[in-house]
C-alpha positions as CSV (number, residue, x, y, z in Angstrom):
1,M,252.7,136.7,34.0
2,A,249.6,138.7,33.6
3,A,250.9,141.2,35.3
4,N,253.6,141.8,32.5
5,A,251.5,141.6,29.8
6,V,249.1,144.8,31.3
7,G,250.3,147.8,29.3
8,R,251.9,146.0,26.7
9,R,250.1,147.1,23.1
10,N,250.5,146.4,19.8
11,V,250.6,149.6,18.1
12,S,249.9,148.0,14.5
13,N,248.9,151.2,12.5
14,V,252.3,152.9,13.4
15,G,254.3,151.2,10.1
16,A,251.9,153.0,7.6
17,A,252.1,156.5,9.3
18,L,255.7,156.2,9.4
19,I,256.2,154.7,5.9
20,T,253.9,158.1,4.6
21,H,256.6,160.0,6.7
22,L,259.2,158.3,5.2
23,T,258.0,159.1,1.6
24,T,257.9,162.7,2.3
25,M,260.7,163.2,4.2
26,S,264.6,163.0,3.7
27,Q,266.1,159.8,5.2
28,S,268.9,161.8,6.6
29,K,266.6,163.8,8.7
30,P,265.0,162.8,12.2
31,I,261.4,162.1,12.3
32,P,259.2,163.1,15.3
33,F,257.0,160.1,16.2
34,R,254.6,160.0,19.5
35,C,253.9,156.5,20.7
36,P,249.8,156.5,20.4
37,S,249.5,154.6,23.2
38,C,251.4,157.0,26.0
39,E,252.1,160.1,23.6
40,A,256.2,159.7,24.6
41,E,257.9,161.5,22.4
42,Y,260.6,160.0,19.9
43,K,262.8,160.8,17.2
44,I,262.9,158.0,14.4
45,V,266.2,157.9,12.3
46,T,266.3,155.8,8.8
47,I,268.7,153.0,8.1
48,E,268.8,151.7,4.7
49,V,270.2,147.7,5.3
50,S,270.7,145.0,2.9
51,D,268.3,142.1,4.8
52,A,264.5,142.8,5.3
53,V,263.8,144.3,8.4
54,D,261.3,142.2,10.3
55,G,260.5,142.5,14.3
56,K,259.1,145.0,17.0
57,I,260.6,147.5,19.2
58,R,258.9,148.1,22.6
59,C,257.9,151.7,23.7
60,L,260.4,152.6,26.5
61,K,257.6,153.9,29.0
62,C,254.6,151.7,28.4
63,D,255.7,148.6,26.1
64,A,253.6,149.6,23.2
65,L,254.9,148.0,19.9
66,F,256.9,149.7,17.0
67,P,257.8,148.4,13.8
68,A,261.6,147.9,13.5
69,G,261.3,148.6,9.8
70,E,259.8,148.2,6.6
71,G,261.5,146.3,3.6
72,H,264.9,147.5,3.6
73,V,264.5,150.2,5.8
74,A,265.5,150.0,9.7
75,F,264.1,152.4,12.1
76,K,266.1,153.5,14.9
77,Y,263.8,154.9,17.9
78,F,265.4,158.1,20.0
79,L,263.3,158.7,23.2
80,V,263.3,162.6,23.7
81,R,260.6,162.8,26.3
82,R,258.4,160.8,28.4
83,K,254.9,162.1,29.2
């Protein structure tokens, strides 16, 4: 079980960075994002939802944790390139 935990990092400051981008960018445009752990490149699309969003999504390369959303906005991550 310890081997499974290797490489899994909780990237807690990612949410604040995404919220900063959300306040300055239109929700209709993809938001560029790099995993702070492995630098895999993603595009994020935001979706307004009726229920509050909670939870985490794992990086497809290194298993770092990203926020699934904030308040009534859900984040959809699309992997563009693995470093």
